[in-house]
N, C-alpha and C positions, 0 to 999 in steps of 0.2 A: 273759336279766339282767334283772331289773324295774327302773327308774329310782329313784333313791331319791328323795322329795319331801323338799325344803329348808323345814325349820320355823324361824320364829322363834328357837326355842329352839337350834337349828343356830347362827347367828349370834351369841345370846349366850354358847355357849361358846366361839366364839374369841376375844370378847372377854375372858372371864373368863380365859381362857388364855394371852393377851397382855395382859392388864392393867399388867402392869409397863412394856409399851412405850407403852401407851397414857399414862397416868399419868407417864413421864418425859417424853414428847412435849408433854403436856398441860402441865406443871411449869415446862419452857425457853421454850413460845413463852408462857405468860403471863408467865414471871421478864422475857424480852426485852421485851415490850410495853408491861407495868407500870413498867419501867426506864424504858424511851425515853418513856412520856408523861409521868410524876413530872418528866423531866430535858430535856424539851422546853422552849424559850423562848415565852412566848404571843405569841400574834399576833392582830393586831383585823382586821374586815373592814368598810370603810364601802362603800356603795353609795349612785349618783346612778342616777335614772331618768331615761330619757330619752323622748321621743316622736315617731318616723320617720313622716312623712306624705307623701302622692308632691303634686307640683306641682297645685293649683289652676287655674293659666294655664299651659297647655304646648300650642300650635298647632303646635310643631317638634317630634311625639312620637317621630319618627325620629331625630331627636339627642339625644335625653335623656340624660342620664349612666348612672341608673340606675329602678330602677321597681317599687315594691313589691310588684307580682302575680309578678316574678320569682322563680320555685322558690330560687334560689340569695342570694336578695337578704340574708336574714341570715348568712349565710358570710360574703359579699362584706363587708357593713359591718362584722363580726366584726375582718374583717383590717384594713380600713382603722384601726378602732379602736386596733388590738394594732401598728399600725404602728411603725417606727423613727421616719418625719416626726412623729405625733403625739405619740409619746413624748420626742422633742427640742423639739416647741415648750413641752411640760410641762416639761422640764429648764428652758428659758429662760421661760417665765412666770412659775415658781416660787423661779427664781434660786438652783436649788439647786447648781451647781457652787460658785457664790460663797458660799453658806451652807451649806456641808458638815457644818463642825462645828456649826454648830446644828440642824440636821436628824437629822445622824446624828453624835450626838457617842460619843466612847469610851464602850464598855462592858466593866465588871469582868467578868474571864475567870466564866464560870459551865459546869458541867460538863453534858455534853450528850449522851448514850449515844450515840448512831447517827451523829452529825457527829464526837464525837470519835473514833469508830471508823473513820469514811470518812477524816478525815485521817489517821489511823496509817496504812491500806493507801496512801493516796493519796502519803504520804510515803514509806513503803518501794517503790512502786511506781517513784516518780520516782530513788529510788536507785538502782533496778535497771536503769532504761533508760540512766542516764549513764555508769552502771560498764561498762554493754555496748554505746554510741554511741562512734565515734572519735573521735578529740581536732580533727579536720577538721568533723566535721560536728559536735561542739558548738559551736567556736567561731563556726560560720555559724549555730547557734540564736541566741548569745548576740546575734550581731550584729542579728538579728531583732529581741530581746527588748529591746534596747536604745531599739528607735524605741516609746513607750511612747504608749497611746491616751490621748486626754482624758480628763477625771475627767466632762466631760459625754457623752460618746459612752457612758462605762461605766454610768452613772446611766440614759440613754436606754435603754442594753440592759436593765439590772435592769427597770424601769417596764415594758417590752412586755412582761416575762417572766412579770412577776405579774400583769398586769391580766386579771381575767375577765369576759368577756361573756355573758350569759344572757338569752333573748327570754324574754317576758311568758307567758305562753301567751293564748291567745282575744284579742290585740290585739297593735298596732303599737307596743308599748312596749318597751325593750330596758336590763337593767340593766347599767351599768358598775361594776364593782368593785374595790377593790384590797385586799391584805392586809400589813399592816406591822407590828412588832412596837412602833411610835410611832402609838395611837393616831391623834395629830392629823393627824401626816404621814398616813393611810391617809385621812382626810377629805379634808384638800385635794389629793392626786394624785387623787380618784375624783372630784372636782369639777371641776378641772384639766384630767382628761382627756373628760370631758364638753364642754369650752368648745373646746378644741382640736381634737376631732373638731367638731366646729359649722366652725367657720373653717377647715377641713382641708375640708371639703365646698364650702363657698364658694368656694374657691380651686381647687377642683377643676371644678366646674361654669363658673366663669366663664375658665378655661383651656381646658377643651373647647369652650366658647361663642366663645373668639378663636380658635380654630384651625379651628372650623367654617364662621366667616366669611371666614376666609382662604383656607380652603380652595376657598368657593364664588365667593369672587373671582376667584381664579385659573381654575375651571372654567369661569366664565361669560365668561371672555377667550376663551380656548377655544374655546366653543361658536359665540360671535360669529362667530371667525375659520371655523371650521365651515362655517355659515350664511351667512357671503357668498361663500364658495366654490363652495358649492352653487349657490345662486340665479346667479352667472355662469356656471355650467358649464350650467343647465338654460337661459336666456335662449340661448345661444351653439348649443344644440343645435337649439332651435325654429326659428332664424332660417336655419339651414342645411339644415334636411332639411322645410322650409314645413309646420311642425306646425300652422298657423292653419288654410290651406288643406286639409289632410287631414282634418283634423277634420270639415269636411261631409259628408266621402265614405266617414268610419268607421260614419256611422250608414246609407247606404244599401248598403251590399255586403252585408252578411249576410242585408239583404231578397231580394237579389236571389240570393243562394247558396240563401236557400230556395225561391225563386218557379223556378229555372232546375233545382232538385232535385225539385219535385213535377213538371214540364212533362217531365223525363226520366225520372221511372218512368210515366209514363203513354204518353209515346212507346216507350218500350220494349216495355210491355204491349201495345200498338197493334200493333207489329210483328212481336211473336212469333205473337199472333191472326192476323193478316193471312197470316203465312207457314204458319200451321197449315191454313189452308183455302186457299192456293194449293196445297200438297202434295196435299191430298184431291183437288183438281179435276182436277191432274195425272196422279194416278194414277188417278181414274176413266176418264180418256179419252172413252168415250160418251156423248151424252146421256142414254143412259136410266141410265147405271150414276150419272151426274151428279144423278138425280135426288133418290137420298136424303140427300145433302149439304144441311145448311141454309140456304147461301148461295141455293142454285137452288131446293132445296122453296118457300123463304119468299118468293122475287120472283114481285112479282104478275102480272108479262108472262107469264111461266112458267107460273104458275097460270091464266092465263086462256086462253094456248095450250093447256094443257093439258087444258082443258075441251071448249074445242071440238074436239078431236082424240078427245075420247071420244065427242062428238058427231056427227062425222064418219064413226066407226066405227059408232056404232049405224046412220047412215045405210046405210053401205054394206051392212053386213048384214043390213037389211030389204030391199034392192035384190037382193040377191044370191039374197034366195029368190023372188025372181021373175023376176031376168033374169038373163041369161047374162052371160058378162065384157065381150063382143065388143057390148053394148049401150050405146048413146050416154048414157044417164042412168048406168050403171053406171062405164061410164069418166068422165062428170064427178065422178060421188062421189069415186071413188077419188082423181081430180087433184085434188080438193079437199081431202081428207084428206093426202094426202101433201105437199100445198102446205103445210097446217098444222104437216105432223113439219118439213119443212125450214127453214119460220122459227121454230122452238122448237129445233133445231139452231143454227141462226146467231145466237139469245139467249143460247145457252150459251155459244155462244164470245165472244158480245160483253162475259157478266158475267166469265169465264174473264181474258179481257184488261181489263177492268176492275180485278179484285182484281190481277192483277198490277200494273198499274201504281200502285196503291193502295200494295200493299205494297214498291214500289220506293220510292216517297214517301216511309212512313213510315222506312225505313231511311235516307235522307239526312236526313228531318225530326231523327232520334235523334241523329243524326251532328252535327249543327248542336247541338244541344240540348248533345251533352257537349262541342264545343270551346267554346260558352258559358260552360259551367261551370265550368270547366277553367283559363278566363280569368280568371273572378271571384275562382276559388280563389288563382290567383297573385297578385292584386290586391289580395286579402284577406292573403296571407303577407308581402307585402311593406310594408305599412301594419303589420301587426302586428310584423313587425321593426325597422318604426322605431319603435310606441309600446312595444315592450318597451324599449329603451333610456331613452325618454321617461318611463316608468312609473317605471321605477331610478332617476334623477334629480329626479322628481319626489317621489317617496316619501322619497329623500335629501334634501332641501329641505325636506318638511313634519316629517320627524322633526329634524332639527337645530332647526329653527325652535320645534318643542314643546318639547324640550331645555332652549333657549335661556330661552323666556320661564317654565318651570318654574322654572327656578333664579334669574331675577330675582325671581320672586312668593316663593321660598323665601326670599332675603334679604333682602326686605321682613319678612316675618317675624320672622326671625331678629333682625335689628335690633329689633324690637318684643320681641322675648323677651328680649334683653340687658334692654331699659328697665326691665321689670318682673321681673327676676332676683330670686329668695327663696330664703333657705334655710329647707328643710321639715324642721329638729332645733330640736326646741325642750326643752328640759330642764324637766322639770315635778316633779322634786323634787331636791333637792339633799342629799347626803349629810351626818349628824350626825356625832361625834364618838363613836366605839365605846365601850362601857364592860366588856361582859364581853369577853374573849377569844373568838375565833372557833376557835381551836385552842390546846392539843390540847383533843380532847371526850374527857374522862377519862371519864365513864361510858360511853362507847360504845365507847372502843378498849379498855377493860377488861372489856367484856362481849363485843366480837369478839375479842382473846386468850383468854379461855374457850370460846368457840366455835372457832373456828379451830382451838385447841390441843384440844379435843376430838375435832374432827370427822379432822381431821389423825392426831390419834394413831391413832384407830380406823382409818382410811385404811390407815395405816402395817402398825397390825395386822394388816389382812385382805392387804396386799401382802405380807407376811413370812409369813403363812400360805399364801397363794398359789404362794411361792417353796417352800416346805418342803413337798417331794415326799417324803417318809420315812412311814414306817409308822407311825403314832402311835394313831389309834382304832379300838378291834374292829368298830365301824358298817362304818366306811369300808375297813376291808381286808377284811371279807365280804363288802362290795360288788365292789369291785377286783378281789379275788384270785378271789372263786368258793368260798372257802375257810371252813369254819367256825373261829371263835377259840376255844379251848380253855379258855383262860383268860388272865388275867394277871399277872405279878411283879412288883413291886416292887422298886427298886433299894434295895439292902442293902451294908452292909459287910461285907465276907468277910474282913477281920482278924482277927475270931475263927478262923474257919473257914467254908466253903462250905457244909457241909453244915446248915444252917440247920434241917433237921427233927429232928434229933437234938439239938443245941444249946439250941435254944429251941423245942419241940414246939407252944407255943402263940400264936407269933406270927403276923402278917398272912402273910409269905412262906409259913409252914408250912401254914397255910390256902389258901393260893393253891394250892399242890402237890395239897392235897388237892382241892380242886374240879378239877385237872385231870385227877387221877385219875378221879375221877369221870366227867366227860365223854369220856376213854378209853373206860374200862369200857363205858359206855352208848351210845358211838358206832355201834355194830352191834347192835342187840336180836336178831338171830339170830343171829349170829357173831360176840362179842366178837374183837377183835384179840388174839391171841397173842403173835405175834412184832414189837414196834415197833421201829423206828429212829427215833433222833433224833438232827436236824442241822440243821445252819444254812447260810445262805446265806455267811456271810463268817466268818473268825475273830475272837475277841473276844465273839460274841454271847451266852456264855454256855448254849451246848449241853451241855459236858458237865455245869455244874453243876446244869441242870434232869434231866439223865438219874437222877442220882444223886440227888438229893432226891425222885425221882418212882419210882424204885425205892424210896427208904426207906419214902414213904408208903402204896406199894402192899404191900409187905412188914408194915407193918403191918396191914392188913385182914386177916390172918391169909392171905396169900396166897404161894403159893413163884413168888419172885422169882430171875431168872438177870440180873444187869448185865455185858453184855460190851462189852470196851475195844475196838471196830473202828479206831482212830483208830490206825494200825500206823506212823504216821510221827510224830506229836507227843502220844501218848496223857497224859492225865493223871489219869485214876483212880488210880494207883499213889502219886502223891501227896498226892491229896487223901483217900484211907483210910490211907494210910504200910504203902504195901505191897511189898515185893521187886519187882520188876520183871524179875527175870533169865530169868525165863521166865513164859511167856503163851499169848496165842492167837496170837502169830507164830511161837514155837517148836513149837506144837502143830499148826499148820496146815503148817509146813514140815518134819515129821517129825524135827525134832532131839532134843526132848526130849516123850517122848509121857509122862510120869510127869503127874498130877496139877498140873495149871492152876488150878483152881477156889481161890478163897480165900472164907473165911466175912468177911461183913458184922457191921457193927453192932446190924443186926437177925437175930433168929436164924433167918427165915423169907428171908435175903435171901444170896444166894453174889454172887460176882464171879469173873470173869478177866481180869487186865490186860492189856495190850495185847504186854507182853512187848518186846523187843529191835526197832530197828529192823532189818527185812527191806529187805533189797534190790530184791524184786518186790512191795509190796504189793497192788497191783490183781492179781496172778495169783493170789496166797493168797488172798484176798476171794471169788475167782468161782471154785474149785477144788471138785473133788466134797467133799475133806474139810469144806468149809464149809456144805457142803448138810448132810452129814452128823453135824457137830456141830449143827446147826440142829434136826435132826429128833430126837436122842435128847433134847436138853434140851427141847424140846416137851414129851417123852414124861413126863419128870419135874419140870418146872415149871409152874407156870401163867402166868407171864409173863414173857417173856423181850426185854429191854430192850437195843438197841443202842447203843454210844456212835461215831457218824462222823465222819471229817473233814468240813468244811464244803465244802458244795457247788462253789463256786468254785474252790477250791483244787485239787482231784484228781478224777476221778470213780469214788472209794471209794463214796462214798452212793449213786449211782446202780445201784452195783452189786448193793448190801445191797438196796435198794430194790426187786430184784425176785423174792428169796426170805424177803422178811419180809410178813406182816399188813397192815403200814399204816405209814407214815410219818407222823412229827411233825416241824414244822419250828419251831426256834427263832428269832424276830427279833426286834433287839434296838430297843424305841420311839424311835422319833427321829433314828435314825441309819442304819437300811437303809433304800435306796429303793425305790418301788415298782418300778421299774425292773430294777433287780437281781435283786428275788424275780420279777415276771413271766418274765423271761428265764431262768431256772432252773426254774421250773414248768413252762417248756416241754419241759424236757429229762425231766423226769417222766412227764407227760403223754405225751411221745413211747413213753416204754419202757412204759406202760399201768401207771403206779405206782399203787396207791390210797395218797391222800396222806389222813391222819384228820384235819388239822385245822394250823393254826399257835399258837404262844405265845407271846405279848407279853411280852419280858423287860425288865427293868430299866426299869420305868414310872415317871415320878416322879409318887408318890403326890399330891402337892402341886398339879401342873399338870393329872392327870388326871380327869377329870370320871367316868370308866367304872368309877374302880380299884374305890370302895365298893359298888358295882353288883356286881361279879364276886368282889369280897372275902368280901362278904355271901354269897355265895351261896355258897361255897365253905367259909364257917364252919358251914355247915347241913348239910354233908356228914356 
């Protein structure tokens, strides 16, 4: 279903429909505002302008009472100006309590709408409370009332409540205003409030300064005692721990720790190096195997012996070519070679022993350095323990000295500040006696009353329209229900009769029924409905009247029409047409009386079957085979068959009939039947797959309906 677009004319239609609500609300609101404005007592407003600036001389900013840069500055000053203390100063300066009658002379009673109404309600409320309050509690209350508040306190409260403080934009100026029915009194109080505020600021600053000096003197005495105690503790500790002598050592020990650490690292590296060489020499064993070890291979003596051995080997090799092994030269050469080899072996053993000695010496040196380093660390820890406590006491002494000296300096500054104390409040413009009343603002109030009344009335109209969930307009009905609106029938007086199509053939109502007739006959171009059920959701919506008038106008169009009163419980067609109801549909379906039950209507083409006596089982009769046969027979003889059935919400008769007819027309009483009721029963029709031709909006208020003219005009063109 497409969502309906809302236009401005839809809002205008609601306003037109609820115009009486809008006008009534507007009239009441405007009248109340007008009476209140015309009867209000004139009040005069006097204003004094005050400049508030920061102190030009402010060496002790930490203890300044307030600052112009404070974001809450204006709010703070406003509270001071409106305080009870300032108001009491005003009462005292003007001697208002002593001259009460002069400043507040008795006024003749003047009728004021709002105040008199409020007084009346207060009096009634007091009377109710007094009647409901127990006697014991009343006596207690009276005892409290006997303790009268002084006139000065009452006047101070009144002044405090009526003071208005307004900051002037983009400046350090504030406006102090007072409103009163006496213009002279308004001027006096406005100017006196400014003076009292200035005096109050000075008193507050002096009180703050005195409190600050007192606190600083007390704090300085406490800090002086703390400083003396910390100095004494430091001196005692230095004497006990000989801190003066130790201070000379504290600079040497770190150097020793560094030197010992470096030497130990070197000694440890040397020991590891010698251990590796010694291990290689031990594993090698023979001089030949040791030859590849760097400490042997790089030794100059070994290198010289190895060179001699090579020469001797060459000499032996040359002699062996000439002589045998027993030759003296050969024996001599071999002896020299073997001697060199023996010397090399001895030198290797000497080197091994030397490496071993160096390795053992390196280990001993490493251990000595470790012992020296540990001793230096132990000495350092001992000194650190002494100096930790020393530093704690020293810092405490320095901190106490700093705080004490700072307090002394601030105390001197505060004394200088007190001598230069100034009030940074200036009255730059005194109030003058007002001539024109500030209240009531008649033009504004009257305009405001009109605007509030108009908008309030419109808002109330839309609120009532929102709460009204009844079927009212055809457009909304078609949108929400998904059904066509066949036509609208305006509300008419049924005193002369309900068959208005016969009583007044040219009336708007008759034209409306003709329009509905056209809508029904054209509802299906390929197969116009022949059997039509007319029903409603609730009793009293006009379904019987609609069925009768609809049958009459269809008969007037030269079509044969049969109107059947299928409301077997509370049939009304016999009363409308003044027929005998002793026999009818019920007797025919029950088989009690098979004689002719059809009677002639007011139109020549209209026949009517009344409901007949109330049977015990209406639903069974309507769902019987005989009912279907009756409809089949009637369809052969008549062009249109119209059934008037009971309301849907009362019984299921309408649902039963909806299954055998070609279509159902639902009559809805405009402005009374809710969408919830219609939607709930439509669901039942749709579950039975019954065909609904459309709805008829009945009893439409022509004065309130904007749609009626369109549908009425359309009906007259039939």
